[in-house]
C-alpha positions, 0 to 999 in steps of 0.5 A, spaced: 500 500 500 502 506 498 500 509 504 504 504 508 510 506 504 509 513 505 508 512 513 514 508 513 519 513 510 516 519 514 517 514 520 524 512 518 526 520 517 523 522 523 525 517 529 530 512 526 536 516 524 537 520 531 538 527 528 531 529 531 529 524 536 531 522 543 530 516 547 525 516 552 521 511 556 514 511 555 510 506 560 517 503 561 518 501 554 524 505 551 522 508 544 525 514 540 521 521 540 521 528 538 521 532 545 519 539 545 519 542 553 518 548 556 517 551 563 512 555 566 513 559 572 507 562 576 506 566 582 502 563 588 498 567 593 495 574 593 498 581 593 506 583 595 506 578 601 507 572 596 513 569 595 512 562 593 513 560 585 511 554 582 514 551 576 511 546 572 514 543 566 509 542 560 510 540 553 510 535 547 512 528 545 511 526 538 512 518 538 511 513 532 504 510 532 507 503 532 510 504 538 504 508 542 498 506 538 493 508 543 496 513 548 492 514 554 491 520 559 496 519 565 501 515 561 508 515 564 514 518 560 521 519 563 526 523 559 532 525 562 531 522 569 524 527 569 517 524 570 512 527 565 504 525 565 500 525 558 495 530 559 492 528 552 493 527 545 495 533 541 495 531 534 494 525 530 498 524 523 496 518 521 499 519 514 506 520 517 504 515 523 506 520 528 502 522 535 503 528 539 502 528 546 501 533 551 505 532 557 505 535 564 511 534 569 510 534 577 510 541 579 515 543 584 515 549 588 520 554 591 521 560 595 523 566 592 529 570 595 
């Protein structure tokens, strides 16, 4: 099938050569993924008295449909020793054989100096 052929080419270019992809652990299985992560800081509390800041990491992991055919909310991803939880599916590219999931990390607080 032509579609299968196209899917394979795109998957090989995206995930197999290691140029874009990095190793992650998805529910305990080591796979390649494209990683886009950022951190958000938000101040917690009211007025000027607040000095707590919460840092929550969030971002996207794009994985092969062959590796993760049915991503679920709260699936576990470990990347660079840090844990992330799948918040939902952001994008499904069936022609390219890719799924992008949105993730959040465990939030951690720190005191502002």
